[in-house]
C-alpha atoms as one frame of an Amber mdcrd trajectory, in Angstrom:
protein
 -10.856  24.141-149.299  -7.934  23.804-147.340  -6.983  21.080-145.381  -7.248
  21.807-141.743  -4.939  19.460-139.196  -7.025  18.613-135.753  -5.267  21.383
-133.932  -7.240  23.883-135.666  -9.908  23.153-133.586  -7.987  23.171-130.685
  -6.542  26.467-131.271  -9.957  28.291-132.557 -12.041  27.102-128.674  -8.944
  28.182-126.847  -8.882  31.537-128.434 -13.013  32.130-128.550 -12.760  31.676
-124.754 -11.944  34.042-121.842  -8.781  35.499-121.627  -6.966  32.869-119.357
  -3.297  31.919-121.051  -1.119  32.459-123.933  -1.346  30.269-126.483   1.691
  28.490-127.304   2.083  26.589-131.318   4.979  24.605-131.468   6.576  22.062
-133.895   9.239  21.158-136.582   9.813  23.636-139.479   7.068  22.719-142.437
   4.196  21.047-140.698   2.079  24.196-141.364   1.708  26.255-137.959   1.499
  29.482-139.708  -0.603  28.410-141.968  -3.223  26.577-139.252  -3.187  30.118
-137.196  -3.841  32.044-140.319  -6.302  29.530-141.200  -8.132  30.418-137.058
  -7.684  33.789-137.629  -9.857  33.640-140.901 -12.736  32.051-138.910 -12.946
  34.906-136.096 -14.040  37.602-135.717 -11.410  39.233-133.091  -9.323  41.828
-134.668  -5.965  40.529-134.731  -2.555  41.823-135.306   0.192  39.179-136.875
   4.120  39.958-136.430   6.964  37.918-137.295  10.167  38.339-135.714  12.202
  37.046-138.576  14.471  39.232-139.642  14.864  41.010-136.800  17.996  41.827
-134.605  17.895  39.085-131.587  19.214  41.859-129.426  16.241  44.113-130.024
  15.182  44.051-126.755  12.478  46.414-127.053  11.058  45.191-130.211   8.180
  42.943-128.526   7.140  45.763-126.153   7.196  48.045-129.467   4.359  45.195
-131.427   2.705  44.586-128.049   2.181  48.420-127.041   0.988  49.180-131.236
  -1.970  45.973-130.814  -2.862  47.617-127.574  -2.793  51.351-128.704  -4.775
  49.647-131.953  -7.539  48.105-129.764  -7.759  51.142-127.974  -8.858  53.212
-130.854 -11.331  50.835-132.120 -12.796  50.211-128.794 -12.528  46.611-128.846
 -13.369  44.944-125.892 -10.932  41.835-127.037  -7.991  41.551-129.129  -5.116
  39.258-130.537  -1.909  39.589-130.826   0.084  36.660-132.958   3.942  36.500
-132.884   5.710  34.310-135.440   9.379  32.458-134.251   9.081  33.903-131.230
  12.230  32.137-130.066  14.974  34.109-132.191  14.702  37.020-129.984  16.889
  36.931-126.690  15.379  37.132-123.799  12.181  36.580-125.603  10.531  34.806
-122.287  11.005  37.772-119.700   9.879  40.217-122.215   6.460  38.419-122.551
   6.204  37.838-118.869   6.310  41.804-118.562   3.591  42.933-121.124   1.403
  39.663-120.537   1.354  40.267-116.409   1.100  44.239-117.558  -2.079  43.276
-119.705  -3.672  41.023-116.514  -3.031  43.571-113.995  -4.856  46.079-115.948
  -7.866  43.628-116.625  -7.224  44.603-120.353  -8.660  41.515-122.768  -5.803
  41.307-125.371  -5.188  37.544-126.526  -1.648  35.901-127.466  -0.496  33.227
-129.884   3.012  32.617-130.188   4.671  30.369-132.656   8.200  28.656-132.649
   9.567  25.633-134.447  12.558  25.100-132.350  11.219  23.373-129.092  14.453
  23.490-127.119  14.786  27.490-126.825  10.475  27.825-126.238  10.824  25.132
-123.798  13.668  26.872-121.708  12.001  30.358-121.828   8.437  28.714-120.844
   9.677  26.692-118.048  12.245  29.819-116.948   9.199  32.569-116.768   6.285
  31.721-118.362   5.069  28.938-115.846   1.626  28.506-115.424   1.164  31.398
-117.911   0.660  29.329-121.546  -0.585  26.477-122.991   0.649  23.915-125.407
  -0.568  23.343-128.710   1.957  20.586-130.314   2.058  20.361-134.198   3.824
  16.826-135.484   4.685  15.903-138.466   2.097  15.087-140.602   1.102  11.478
-140.529  -0.205   9.002-143.254  -3.614   9.782-143.238  -3.256  13.626-142.956
  -1.023  13.104-146.215  -3.734  10.949-147.875  -6.592  13.228-147.189  -4.829
  16.211-148.584  -2.445  15.143-151.240  -3.729  11.766-152.390  -0.411  10.310
-150.738  -0.623   6.584-151.086   0.991   4.078-148.587   4.263   3.283-150.180
   4.962   7.209-151.193   4.271   8.221-147.409   6.854   5.140-146.536   9.489
   6.731-148.339   9.172  10.354-149.353   7.418  11.039-145.560   5.253  14.028
-144.619   6.258  16.735-145.112   3.501  19.105-146.991   5.646  21.799-148.842
   7.302  18.709-150.932   4.512  16.551-151.583   4.128  18.101-155.277   7.733
  17.127-155.858   7.592  13.241-155.437   7.338  11.767-158.837  10.610  14.489
-159.609  13.328  13.200-156.904  15.736  15.430-158.200  13.982  18.200-157.088
  12.623  16.668-154.015  15.721  15.800-152.683  16.938  18.973-153.371  14.670
  21.052-151.655  14.292  19.116-148.830  18.313  19.681-147.856  17.886  23.182
-149.011  14.938  24.150-147.505  14.429  22.166-144.893  16.961  20.225-142.953
  19.731  22.769-143.838  17.102  25.621-142.541  16.191  23.315-139.295  20.087
  22.334-138.320  20.937  26.284-138.615  18.299  28.460-136.824  16.546  25.571
-134.850  19.882  23.300-133.438  22.864  25.383-133.492  21.045  28.411-132.274
  20.050  26.230-129.343  23.094  25.938-127.357  27.182  26.291-128.184  27.767
  24.100-130.753  31.780  23.301-130.804  31.875  21.443-134.122  28.861  22.196
-136.157  30.247  20.162-139.266  30.662  16.930-136.302  26.506  17.475-135.841
  25.872  17.711-139.513  27.955  14.610-140.149  25.766  12.700-136.860  22.491
  14.125-138.524  23.222  12.680-142.089  25.070   9.637-140.874  22.030   9.080
-137.907  19.107   9.638-140.365  20.625   7.196-142.912  20.783   4.499-139.998
  17.238   4.871-138.841  15.411   2.097-137.759  19.047   0.543-137.163  20.882
  -0.691-133.869  24.422   0.685-133.568  26.482   2.537-130.697  27.619   6.052
-130.596  31.241   4.056-130.220  30.851   2.298-133.874  29.527   5.619-135.300
  32.589   7.568-134.411  34.212   5.462-136.441  32.530   6.635-139.737  33.059
  10.525-138.287  35.460  12.732-138.632  37.064  14.660-135.771  34.458  12.513
-133.976  35.373  14.337-130.554  33.895  11.913-127.628  30.973   9.508-127.264
  29.887  12.547-124.565  29.708  14.888-127.302  27.774  13.115-130.006  24.821
  11.558-127.319  24.931  15.845-126.891  24.239  16.360-130.364  21.954  13.857
-130.612  19.836  15.542-127.691  20.201  18.757-129.837  18.278  16.911-132.991
  15.720  15.332-130.474  14.837  18.036-129.292  14.094  19.842-132.820  11.984
  17.075-134.069  14.537  15.729-136.355  16.557  12.247-135.178  16.493  10.583
-131.846  18.211   7.534-130.235  16.007   5.361-128.583  17.320   3.426-125.726
  17.110   0.064-124.794  13.924  -1.087-122.312  14.760  -2.272-119.250  13.452
  -2.200-115.944  16.291  -0.195-114.633  16.635   3.470-115.312  20.879   3.046
-115.587  20.436   0.171-118.169  18.357   2.327-119.913  20.396   5.267-119.833
  23.665   2.977-120.947  22.009   1.265-123.664  23.419   1.090-127.439  20.631
   3.565-128.996  18.785   2.522-131.649  18.393   5.577-134.587  15.011   6.920
-135.363  14.338  10.166-137.439  10.960  11.541-136.956   9.930  11.875-140.363
  11.112   9.546-143.272  11.831  12.200-145.875  15.008  12.744-143.765  15.903
   8.762-143.480  15.161   9.068-147.593  17.096  12.310-148.226  20.627  10.596
-146.654  20.181   7.375-147.931  17.729   6.565-150.172  18.558   5.479-153.958
  15.570   5.504-155.469  11.894   5.125-154.727  12.024   2.410-157.039  14.564
   1.281-156.473  14.594   1.151-152.712  10.772  -0.295-152.914  11.528  -3.365
-154.934  14.858  -4.258-152.235  12.963  -6.633-149.924  15.590  -5.959-146.817
  15.779  -1.741-147.566  12.142  -1.885-148.177  11.228  -3.491-144.746  13.884
  -0.832-143.184  11.980   1.940-144.171   8.475   0.287-143.144  10.113  -0.367
-139.946  10.957   3.661-139.769   7.765   4.591-140.793   6.228   3.031-138.143
   8.584   4.105-135.430   8.456   8.091-136.474   4.148   7.635-136.079   4.867
   6.361-132.805   7.709   8.875-132.364   5.811  12.183-133.182   3.053  10.929
-130.832   5.240  10.143-127.443   5.591  13.908-126.489   1.665  14.512-126.823
   0.365  11.400-125.400   3.281  11.032-122.314   4.357   7.426-123.149   7.812
   6.708-123.629   9.397   4.572-126.679  12.012   2.063-126.800  13.868  -1.059
-128.385  14.625  -4.338-126.765  17.175  -6.855-127.799  18.159  -9.932-125.927
  21.609 -12.158-126.235  21.265 -15.859-126.361  23.176 -17.746-124.536  25.227
 -14.770-123.345  26.818 -14.422-127.265  25.995 -12.187-129.633  22.481 -12.707
-131.175  22.589 -12.967-135.644  19.328 -11.972-138.026  17.950 -10.189-134.559
  16.527 -13.556-132.950  15.745 -11.933-129.793  14.279  -8.741-130.277  11.298
  -6.497-130.531  11.195  -3.579-132.749   9.662  -1.026-130.549   8.353  -0.856
-126.981   6.001   1.650-125.520   6.026   2.103-122.069   2.445   4.326-120.506
   1.072   4.845-116.937   3.483   1.648-115.529   1.939  -0.324-118.200   4.088
  -2.273-121.432   3.185  -2.618-125.164   5.601  -4.505-127.415   5.057  -3.962
-130.991   7.064  -5.894-134.145   6.940  -4.379-137.397   6.838  -7.451-140.232
   7.297  -6.500-143.891   9.029  -9.516-145.389  12.698  -8.700-144.847  12.594
 -11.344-141.940  10.272 -14.072-140.754   8.856 -13.996-137.303  11.858 -14.089
-134.389  12.037 -15.536-130.678  12.346 -11.656-129.323   8.602 -10.961-129.018
   7.404 -14.262-127.286  11.036 -14.050-124.985  10.062 -10.228-124.016   6.191
 -11.502-122.972   7.473 -14.146-121.425  10.253 -11.643-118.999   8.095  -8.403
-119.153   4.863  -9.111-118.904   3.340  -6.442-121.238  -0.212  -5.494-121.230
  -0.311  -6.494-124.991   1.822  -7.373-127.886   0.932  -6.308-131.785   1.909
  -7.837-135.061   2.601  -5.191-137.500   2.628  -5.768-141.314   2.464  -9.510
-142.854   0.265 -11.965-140.408  -0.896  -8.838-138.206  -2.268  -5.667-138.546
  -1.914  -3.796-141.644   1.039  -1.421-142.317  -1.508   1.053-143.630  -4.303
   0.514-141.194  -1.812   1.157-138.236   0.024   4.274-140.063  -4.056   5.143
-140.328  -4.596   4.855-136.479  -3.837   7.665-133.734  -1.542   6.325-131.477
  -3.996   7.282-128.582  -6.280   4.574-129.510  -3.521   1.666-128.799  -2.819
   3.368-125.152  -6.835   3.214-124.822  -7.260  -0.099-126.326
């Protein structure tokens, strides 16, 4: 039996309800959006049509109207009381949201029970269309990167394999052939995501710089590094504003983000030195990994992989659960600190309350950052993940929602 992600139940339940909203399934590439919809369709008795915008001319403004009319005609010919139209990669079409709004509103006015599911892999393009034209007409089903619990249940992936190779289901069978795994990830996942999801979102004046930033940023996952210092390692780097804008696009595509330092002042948060964090540890490994055996036996390197995996686990749930993720670091005695003496790896801010998480995996001893943060900011709770605390396996197996309600 095929593995079913938890979003399966949500989508099935909504499609069985009376027609009320468009259903929009959104998430990064290769997380199983199309598979999920196919699984749901296989269990429903509602007749349906599945179309994809792949290969369609983006300027073909009439394509959506034609497939919508075909669905209406099929529904009439079969005398069906309800029908379902599924459109994949809808964000590739120019002005898609206006066309969807026009067709959806026409069906609503006529009382036609034609339900619609839209799928898309570019959150930025979808977000623009949904907020500009379809406000009040849709519900989102977010599909994040696969968690450790999912990869273990579906592919029998071990904890160490997940920490190193991440959570792309399509690449799971290649983990034991690292050369093929890296080539597949670079060619079939990363290149496509950047070309089709990032470069299409807005006018990128320096696409080569964006690719360099992605590679370098992923290699620094779980590390704190100023954009000014990063510029020194990039060719034709432009300016800090350009890099910050490109990082925002990469974050919108669920690839790479820059966590700000926690502060009570919003301006200080925005102006802080960022901590780079991938959404999936496969991206860190593809850019900075040497080999599984080499990095697993290097205590310092493995500590960073573990911290990055914890960060990715939290980051994937942040938008769905409506919490913000930060790090915290402070100077001791007015001087720059070494060995991360006053640092907390992750700070969760949710509903006005804070949770501090420190990851300890053998690369360093316990530092003074956590008690210092507790004294200054009074978090609701603090949590140690790894040696001496909650095991990394238990933490990566949990639903982050349970942490917020604890």
